[in-house]
KOLBARO-85707 format. One record per residue (C-alpha): x, y, z; chain. Coordinates in steps of 0.02 Angstrom, whole numbers, plus 50000, padded with zeros to 5 digits. Example, Ala and Ser with C-alpha at 12.3 -4.5 7.8 and 13.67 -1.06 7.14 Angstrom:
BEGIN
+-------+-------+-------+-------+
!    c1 !    c2 !    c3 ! kette !
+-------+-------+-------+-------+
! 50615 ! 49775 ! 50390 !     A !
! 50684 ! 49947 ! 50357 !     A !
+-------+-------+-------+-------+
//
This chain:
BEGIN
+-------+-------+-------+-------+
!    c1 !    c2 !    c3 ! kette !
+-------+-------+-------+-------+
! 51680 ! 56889 ! 54630 !     A !
! 51765 ! 56756 ! 54741 !     A !
! 51755 ! 56705 ! 54926 !     A !
! 51901 ! 56681 ! 55054 !     A !
! 51884 ! 56599 ! 55215 !     A !
! 51939 ! 56679 ! 55382 !     A !
! 51976 ! 56552 ! 55529 !     A !
! 52069 ! 56571 ! 55691 !     A !
! 52113 ! 56473 ! 55857 !     A !
! 52088 ! 56312 ! 55796 !     A !
! 52208 ! 56243 ! 55939 !     A !
! 52217 ! 56087 ! 55851 !     A !
! 52236 ! 55929 ! 55976 !     A !
! 52177 ! 56028 ! 56135 !     A !
! 52104 ! 55924 ! 56254 !     A !
! 51920 ! 55965 ! 56314 !     A !
! 51926 ! 56002 ! 56493 !     A !
! 51771 ! 55946 ! 56608 !     A !
! 51699 ! 55791 ! 56523 !     A !
! 51822 ! 55670 ! 56617 !     A !
! 51740 ! 55697 ! 56793 !     A !
! 51622 ! 55533 ! 56794 !     A !
! 51634 ! 55364 ! 56743 !     A !
! 51525 ! 55377 ! 56613 !     A !
! 51585 ! 55536 ! 56533 !     A !
! 51610 ! 55514 ! 56341 !     A !
! 51808 ! 55555 ! 56336 !     A !
! 51845 ! 55421 ! 56196 !     A !
! 51695 ! 55477 ! 56094 !     A !
! 51759 ! 55654 ! 56102 !     A !
! 51948 ! 55647 ! 56067 !     A !
! 52002 ! 55723 ! 55913 !     A !
! 51841 ! 55851 ! 55914 !     A !
! 51958 ! 55990 ! 55859 !     A !
! 52023 ! 55890 ! 55721 !     A !
! 51856 ! 55856 ! 55653 !     A !
! 51832 ! 56042 ! 55667 !     A !
! 51968 ! 56089 ! 55574 !     A !
! 51912 ! 55958 ! 55436 !     A !
! 51749 ! 56040 ! 55416 !     A !
! 51820 ! 56197 ! 55387 !     A !
! 51929 ! 56120 ! 55255 !     A !
! 51779 ! 56039 ! 55181 !     A !
! 51675 ! 56203 ! 55178 !     A !
! 51832 ! 56289 ! 55095 !     A !
! 51816 ! 56140 ! 54941 !     A !
! 51632 ! 56152 ! 54949 !     A !
! 51618 ! 56344 ! 54920 !     A !
! 51774 ! 56345 ! 54807 !     A !
! 51869 ! 56492 ! 54897 !     A !
! 52003 ! 56582 ! 54824 !     A !
! 52115 ! 56563 ! 54987 !     A !
! 52104 ! 56535 ! 55187 !     A !
! 52169 ! 56637 ! 55318 !     A !
! 52226 ! 56568 ! 55478 !     A !
! 52238 ! 56703 ! 55619 !     A !
! 52336 ! 56604 ! 55741 !     A !
! 52349 ! 56480 ! 55863 !     A !
! 52330 ! 56338 ! 55736 !     A !
! 52411 ! 56241 ! 55860 !     A !
! 52406 ! 56216 ! 56058 !     A !
! 52593 ! 56242 ! 56124 !     A !
! 52685 ! 56085 ! 56095 !     A !
! 52625 ! 55929 ! 56025 !     A !
! 52616 ! 55762 ! 56111 !     A !
! 52667 ! 55687 ! 55942 !     A !
! 52689 ! 55709 ! 55746 !     A !
! 52501 ! 55657 ! 55722 !     A !
! 52454 ! 55824 ! 55755 !     A !
! 52584 ! 55904 ! 55630 !     A !
! 52533 ! 55755 ! 55500 !     A !
! 52338 ! 55775 ! 55531 !     A !
! 52365 ! 55969 ! 55471 !     A !
! 52475 ! 55928 ! 55329 !     A !
! 52345 ! 55793 ! 55271 !     A !
! 52207 ! 55935 ! 55284 !     A !
! 52315 ! 56052 ! 55198 !     A !
! 52352 ! 55937 ! 55030 !     A !
! 52165 ! 55935 ! 55020 !     A !
! 52154 ! 56124 ! 54975 !     A !
! 52322 ! 56105 ! 54879 !     A !
! 52251 ! 55991 ! 54760 !     A !
! 52097 ! 56105 ! 54747 !     A !
! 52225 ! 56254 ! 54679 !     A !
! 52181 ! 56345 ! 54860 !     A !
! 52316 ! 56449 ! 54936 !     A !
! 52341 ! 56457 ! 55140 !     A !
! 52396 ! 56615 ! 55227 !     A !
! 52446 ! 56588 ! 55420 !     A !
! 52517 ! 56699 ! 55554 !     A !
! 52585 ! 56608 ! 55702 !     A !
! 52497 ! 56663 ! 55876 !     A !
! 52549 ! 56648 ! 56047 !     A !
! 52519 ! 56445 ! 56054 !     A !
! 52604 ! 56428 ! 55896 !     A !
! 52756 ! 56519 ! 55960 !     A !
! 52774 ! 56413 ! 56106 !     A !
! 52795 ! 56243 ! 56000 !     A !
! 52955 ! 56193 ! 55963 !     A !
! 52889 ! 56056 ! 55834 !     A !
! 52796 ! 56206 ! 55746 !     A !
! 52963 ! 56288 ! 55683 !     A !
! 53017 ! 56126 ! 55602 !     A !
! 52849 ! 56100 ! 55518 !     A !
! 52851 ! 56088 ! 55321 !     A !
! 52688 ! 56102 ! 55265 !     A !
! 52630 ! 56085 ! 55073 !     A !
! 52673 ! 56231 ! 54953 !     A !
! 52510 ! 56310 ! 54948 !     A !
! 52541 ! 56347 ! 55139 !     A !
! 52622 ! 56508 ! 55182 !     A !
! 52677 ! 56567 ! 55372 !     A !
! 52702 ! 56746 ! 55370 !     A !
! 52856 ! 56827 ! 55449 !     A !
! 52864 ! 56846 ! 55622 !     A !
! 53012 ! 56980 ! 55617 !     A !
! 52905 ! 57106 ! 55527 !     A !
! 52753 ! 57133 ! 55422 !     A !
! 52769 ! 57042 ! 55263 !     A !
! 52634 ! 57071 ! 55116 !     A !
! 52586 ! 56917 ! 54991 !     A !
! 52499 ! 56995 ! 54826 !     A !
! 52369 ! 56883 ! 54760 !     A !
! 52377 ! 56943 ! 54581 !     A !
! 52232 ! 56830 ! 54504 !     A !
! 52113 ! 56895 ! 54643 !     A !
! 52169 ! 57084 ! 54669 !     A !
! 52221 ! 57056 ! 54845 !     A !
! 52356 ! 57102 ! 54953 !     A !
! 52373 ! 57012 ! 55117 !     A !
! 52477 ! 57105 ! 55248 !     A !
! 52535 ! 56994 ! 55411 !     A !
! 52651 ! 56955 ! 55548 !     A !
! 52645 ! 56832 ! 55669 !     A !
! 52716 ! 56803 ! 55843 !     A !
! 52887 ! 56786 ! 55857 !     A !
! 52884 ! 56728 ! 56057 !     A !
! 52774 ! 56662 ! 56184 !     A !
! 52709 ! 56832 ! 56226 !     A !
! 52691 ! 56998 ! 56113 !     A !
! 52663 ! 57165 ! 56195 !     A !
! 52711 ! 57258 ! 56062 !     A !
! 52572 ! 57353 ! 55935 !     A !
! 52624 ! 57236 ! 55781 !     A !
! 52469 ! 57337 ! 55681 !     A !
! 52567 ! 57479 ! 55710 !     A !
! 52705 ! 57454 ! 55580 !     A !
! 52584 ! 57361 ! 55448 !     A !
! 52605 ! 57457 ! 55266 !     A !
! 52469 ! 57584 ! 55218 !     A !
! 52356 ! 57473 ! 55092 !     A !
! 52369 ! 57477 ! 54905 !     A !
! 52213 ! 57570 ! 54826 !     A !
! 52231 ! 57471 ! 54662 !     A !
! 52211 ! 57312 ! 54771 !     A !
! 52092 ! 57239 ! 54911 !     A !
! 52197 ! 57257 ! 55070 !     A !
! 52160 ! 57117 ! 55204 !     A !
! 52250 ! 57121 ! 55360 !     A !
! 52293 ! 56959 ! 55453 !     A !
! 52335 ! 56981 ! 55638 !     A !
! 52329 ! 56885 ! 55791 !     A !
! 52287 ! 57011 ! 55939 !     A !
! 52183 ! 57058 ! 56083 !     A !
! 52146 ! 57217 ! 56006 !     A !
! 52097 ! 57349 ! 56150 !     A !
! 52069 ! 57199 ! 56269 !     A !
! 51953 ! 57055 ! 56298 !     A !
! 51909 ! 56981 ! 56451 !     A !
! 51984 ! 56819 ! 56496 !     A !
! 52101 ! 56839 ! 56348 !     A !
! 52295 ! 56883 ! 56373 !     A !
! 52345 ! 57055 ! 56309 !     A !
! 52446 ! 57016 ! 56177 !     A !
! 52487 ! 57122 ! 56018 !     A !
! 52356 ! 57257 ! 56082 !     A !
! 52307 ! 57387 ! 55961 !     A !
! 52162 ! 57506 ! 55921 !     A !
! 52031 ! 57519 ! 55802 !     A !
! 52096 ! 57672 ! 55752 !     A !
! 52248 ! 57613 ! 55711 !     A !
! 52184 ! 57477 ! 55600 !     A !
! 52068 ! 57600 ! 55514 !     A !
! 52224 ! 57713 ! 55477 !     A !
! 52292 ! 57560 ! 55364 !     A !
! 52154 ! 57573 ! 55213 !     A !
! 52108 ! 57411 ! 55217 !     A !
! 51939 ! 57317 ! 55194 !     A !
! 51964 ! 57189 ! 55312 !     A !
! 52050 ! 57137 ! 55458 !     A !
! 52062 ! 56952 ! 55492 !     A !
! 52094 ! 56951 ! 55674 !     A !
! 52122 ! 56798 ! 55797 !     A !
! 52159 ! 56754 ! 55997 !     A !
! 51974 ! 56805 ! 56051 !     A !
! 51865 ! 56638 ! 56045 !     A !
! 51713 ! 56720 ! 56041 !     A !
! 51659 ! 56773 ! 55872 !     A !
! 51646 ! 56980 ! 55874 !     A !
! 51625 ! 57097 ! 55715 !     A !
! 51704 ! 57258 ! 55789 !     A !
! 51675 ! 57352 ! 55652 !     A !
! 51595 ! 57362 ! 55465 !     A !
! 51696 ! 57495 ! 55394 !     A !
! 51839 ! 57432 ! 55389 !     A !
! 51770 ! 57251 ! 55414 !     A !
! 51857 ! 57201 ! 55588 !     A !
! 51815 ! 57019 ! 55614 !     A !
! 51853 ! 56887 ! 55759 !     A !
! 51791 ! 56746 ! 55702 !     A !
! 51790 ! 56633 ! 55873 !     A !
! 51869 ! 56471 ! 55884 !     A !
! 51816 ! 56319 ! 55780 !     A !
! 51774 ! 56193 ! 55924 !     A !
! 51724 ! 56260 ! 56108 !     A !
! 51840 ! 56159 ! 56225 !     A !
! 51778 ! 56193 ! 56409 !     A !
! 51621 ! 56265 ! 56492 !     A !
! 51675 ! 56439 ! 56465 !     A !
! 51682 ! 56422 ! 56266 !     A !
! 51486 ! 56424 ! 56247 !     A !
! 51379 ! 56428 ! 56093 !     A !
! 51399 ! 56399 ! 55911 !     A !
! 51591 ! 56392 ! 55851 !     A !
! 51653 ! 56420 ! 55672 !     A !
! 51722 ! 56525 ! 55548 !     A !
! 51685 ! 56676 ! 55436 !     A !
! 51677 ! 56674 ! 55245 !     A !
! 51682 ! 56816 ! 55151 !     A !
! 51614 ! 56863 ! 54981 !     A !
! 51713 ! 57000 ! 54883 !     A !
! 51620 ! 57080 ! 54720 !     A !
! 51693 ! 57206 ! 54610 !     A !
! 51842 ! 57235 ! 54706 !     A !
! 51739 ! 57266 ! 54888 !     A !
! 51679 ! 57160 ! 55035 !     A !
! 51496 ! 57095 ! 54984 !     A !
! 51451 ! 57005 ! 55119 !     A !
! 51526 ! 56921 ! 55273 !     A !
! 51439 ! 56763 ! 55348 !     A !
! 51453 ! 56661 ! 55491 !     A !
! 51462 ! 56469 ! 55474 !     A !
! 51462 ! 56342 ! 55619 !     A !
! 51575 ! 56203 ! 55601 !     A !
! 51595 ! 56143 ! 55787 !     A !
! 51579 ! 55956 ! 55823 !     A !
! 51518 ! 55977 ! 56001 !     A !
! 51430 ! 56106 ! 56079 !     A !
! 51440 ! 56182 ! 56260 !     A !
! 51309 ! 56257 ! 56355 !     A !
! 51261 ! 56349 ! 56524 !     A !
! 51100 ! 56275 ! 56592 !     A !
! 51035 ! 56422 ! 56729 !     A !
! 50901 ! 56352 ! 56823 !     A !
! 50801 ! 56480 ! 56956 !     A !
! 50754 ! 56367 ! 57104 !     A !
! 50638 ! 56504 ! 57174 !     A !
! 50473 ! 56423 ! 57213 !     A !
! 50517 ! 56239 ! 57206 !     A !
! 50436 ! 56152 ! 57353 !     A !
! 50545 ! 55996 ! 57341 !     A !
! 50702 ! 55911 ! 57255 !     A !
! 50575 ! 55818 ! 57132 !     A !
! 50503 ! 55996 ! 57094 !     A !
! 50679 ! 56058 ! 57058 !     A !
! 50729 ! 55898 ! 56948 !     A !
! 50586 ! 55940 ! 56846 !     A !
! 50642 ! 56108 ! 56806 !     A !
! 50823 ! 56058 ! 56766 !     A !
! 50758 ! 55934 ! 56654 !     A !
! 50662 ! 56067 ! 56559 !     A !
! 50805 ! 56184 ! 56526 !     A !
! 50907 ! 56037 ! 56480 !     A !
! 50789 ! 55984 ! 56338 !     A !
! 50785 ! 56161 ! 56292 !     A !
! 50965 ! 56201 ! 56266 !     A !
! 50994 ! 56015 ! 56173 !     A !
! 50865 ! 56088 ! 56061 !     A !
! 50948 ! 56235 ! 56015 !     A !
! 51121 ! 56128 ! 55988 !     A !
! 51081 ! 56108 ! 55808 !     A !
! 51082 ! 55913 ! 55816 !     A !
! 51254 ! 55925 ! 55896 !     A !
! 51302 ! 55825 ! 56051 !     A !
! 51283 ! 55950 ! 56199 !     A !
! 51390 ! 55978 ! 56359 !     A !
! 51298 ! 56072 ! 56477 !     A !
! 51356 ! 56150 ! 56663 !     A !
! 51192 ! 56157 ! 56767 !     A !
! 51190 ! 56304 ! 56875 !     A !
! 51057 ! 56305 ! 57009 !     A !
! 51023 ! 56471 ! 57112 !     A !
! 50899 ! 56554 ! 57221 !     A !
! 50785 ! 56518 ! 57361 !     A !
! 50703 ! 56367 ! 57392 !     A !
! 50629 ! 56255 ! 57535 !     A !
! 50718 ! 56108 ! 57478 !     A !
! 50882 ! 56197 ! 57514 !     A !
! 50927 ! 56085 ! 57662 !     A !
! 50897 ! 55939 ! 57578 !     A !
! 51013 ! 55978 ! 57430 !     A !
! 51155 ! 56042 ! 57543 !     A !
! 51137 ! 55879 ! 57636 !     A !
! 51160 ! 55779 ! 57477 !     A !
! 51237 ! 55877 ! 57341 !     A !
! 51332 ! 55720 ! 57266 !     A !
! 51154 ! 55631 ! 57244 !     A !
! 51065 ! 55783 ! 57164 !     A !
! 51225 ! 55796 ! 57050 !     A !
! 51191 ! 55604 ! 56984 !     A !
! 50999 ! 55635 ! 56990 !     A !
! 51029 ! 55765 ! 56859 !     A !
! 51167 ! 55663 ! 56768 !     A !
! 51021 ! 55525 ! 56756 !     A !
! 50907 ! 55655 ! 56691 !     A !
! 51027 ! 55688 ! 56551 !     A !
! 51035 ! 55507 ! 56503 !     A !
! 50862 ! 55478 ! 56479 !     A !
! 50850 ! 55631 ! 56385 !     A !
! 50958 ! 55594 ! 56240 !     A !
! 51128 ! 55484 ! 56222 !     A !
! 51222 ! 55646 ! 56165 !     A !
! 51173 ! 55741 ! 56297 !     A !
! 51304 ! 55763 ! 56458 !     A !
! 51339 ! 55852 ! 56618 !     A !
! 51491 ! 55923 ! 56645 !     A !
! 51464 ! 56003 ! 56806 !     A !
! 51310 ! 56047 ! 56932 !     A !
! 51343 ! 56195 ! 57041 !     A !
! 51211 ! 56231 ! 57188 !     A !
! 51203 ! 56399 ! 57263 !     A !
! 51026 ! 56387 ! 57319 !     A !
! 50981 ! 56483 ! 57496 !     A !
! 50830 ! 56474 ! 57618 !     A !
! 50704 ! 56561 ! 57572 !     A !
! 50644 ! 56705 ! 57681 !     A !
! 50496 ! 56620 ! 57741 !     A !
! 50602 ! 56481 ! 57840 !     A !
! 50704 ! 56540 ! 58003 !     A !
! 50877 ! 56605 ! 57949 !     A !
! 51015 ! 56512 ! 57993 !     A !
! 51147 ! 56593 ! 58131 !     A !
! 51250 ! 56706 ! 58097 !     A !
! 51423 ! 56647 ! 58047 !     A !
! 51579 ! 56649 ! 58153 !     A !
! 51691 ! 56791 ! 58101 !     A !
! 51841 ! 56668 ! 58108 !     A !
! 51738 ! 56525 ! 58023 !     A !
! 51801 ! 56592 ! 57851 !     A !
! 51993 ! 56604 ! 57895 !     A !
! 51987 ! 56439 ! 57995 !     A !
! 51932 ! 56347 ! 57840 !     A !
! 52060 ! 56445 ! 57726 !     A !
! 52206 ! 56388 ! 57858 !     A !
! 52135 ! 56211 ! 57850 !     A !
! 52128 ! 56213 ! 57655 !     A !
! 52309 ! 56288 ! 57646 !     A !
! 52374 ! 56123 ! 57699 !     A !
! 52265 ! 56018 ! 57612 !     A !
! 52298 ! 56115 ! 57459 !     A !
! 52477 ! 56041 ! 57460 !     A !
! 52425 ! 55870 ! 57422 !     A !
! 52271 ! 55926 ! 57277 !     A !
! 52319 ! 55877 ! 57093 !     A !
! 52377 ! 55996 ! 56959 !     A !
! 52199 ! 56022 ! 56883 !     A !
! 52100 ! 56073 ! 57040 !     A !
! 52233 ! 56224 ! 57068 !     A !
! 52217 ! 56285 ! 56890 !     A !
! 52122 ! 56282 ! 56730 !     A !
! 51944 ! 56367 ! 56710 !     A !
! 51897 ! 56341 ! 56875 !     A !
! 52054 ! 56339 ! 57009 !     A !
! 52049 ! 56336 ! 57200 !     A !
! 52107 ! 56508 ! 57228 !     A !
! 52134 ! 56517 ! 57432 !     A !
! 52173 ! 56706 ! 57397 !     A !
! 52002 ! 56750 ! 57333 !     A !
! 51903 ! 56799 ! 57488 !     A !
! 51720 ! 56768 ! 57400 !     A !
! 51764 ! 56593 ! 57361 !     A !
! 51830 ! 56557 ! 57537 !     A !
! 51669 ! 56615 ! 57602 !     A !
! 51560 ! 56542 ! 57480 !     A !
! 51658 ! 56377 ! 57533 !     A !
! 51618 ! 56405 ! 57734 !     A !
! 51448 ! 56441 ! 57703 !     A !
! 51417 ! 56284 ! 57591 !     A !
! 51515 ! 56186 ! 57733 !     A !
! 51408 ! 56242 ! 57858 !     A !
! 51247 ! 56218 ! 57770 !     A !
! 51296 ! 56034 ! 57724 !     A !
! 51346 ! 55995 ! 57919 !     A !
! 51196 ! 56075 ! 57978 !     A !
! 51094 ! 55995 ! 57846 !     A !
! 51165 ! 55817 ! 57897 !     A !
! 51161 ! 55841 ! 58077 !     A !
! 50954 ! 55872 ! 58050 !     A !
! 50941 ! 55726 ! 57951 !     A !
! 51016 ! 55601 ! 58073 !     A !
! 50939 ! 55672 ! 58206 !     A !
! 50772 ! 55649 ! 58130 !     A !
! 50650 ! 55526 ! 58199 !     A !
! 50639 ! 55377 ! 58090 !     A !
+-------+-------+-------+-------+
//
């Protein structure tokens, strides 16, 4: 019996996105989370005395800012070398984008498989054949798996591949293939990478995306880690998820229905954040708070959205030192019991779009791209912005006109 570790999408030294939006954000404290998660995976391999480690692509995050990224990788691989643990790696699309990766000289226990054609490495001591191929360029649209050799029936065959498989939401279609193609190879386990959400696609054969080691923004939610595989009698006996993330991300969805006042709504937000923090397994937690639904305090929220955001952040700080609010998104509306607002002018959204077109030219790049971009070609976004602007103006006019 022996074990091996399957990890992917380390994105070493990739920055966390969204925690630098306000003055007290824990930017310095959170630097290096991908390094620490990677070190956790190495420690797990040592603790479990695995026979080998498989890294299924996107070890790095494009071009490094400096050589310290590569040095950290080499140091961690040296820990495995000292324990006699071999590491097999295939390049993913982010690795292929890096010029420095091509010059990296890792320890002799690390082997990067070919990017030109499928390569097979036989680990005779364990009766295992690992078949894999990395990305030669930034984009690979060919079905790499189709050219992989048929498995040797005398060995445990493992496929190592960075792929979108038959497509996954939020991920580019790179090295696409199908479960049928993988099954035809006669392998017992396919160690996949590229998709950042853990997924066991199949158990016969085993086809597994372990997800990334560390969530990097508010779309990469929940526990993150790797997969530990136990082999007994030449067969895959168990496939276990192991959590290795240093910081966790969560979405805190709050229903505003029935909340009479802003204070009532803040109480609900506090309860939801406490619940999310309780499920973080003792890790620091970054949350995105989304408040939706009809509420009598909609006009108050629309009048002072920034004030509500700061109130939420103050609640988080009071609850725990390691609970942070990445963003507060308000999508409330007036309840049916209140008089409805006037119908919008049909040209309102188009006028706003024209105004924003000029403003957009002066906006920083982080607002135009990333995980929450300002896309003026999206009619739903423009319509929402127009509604929010109208509600904000109406609420402020009402407040300014109210008697003291």
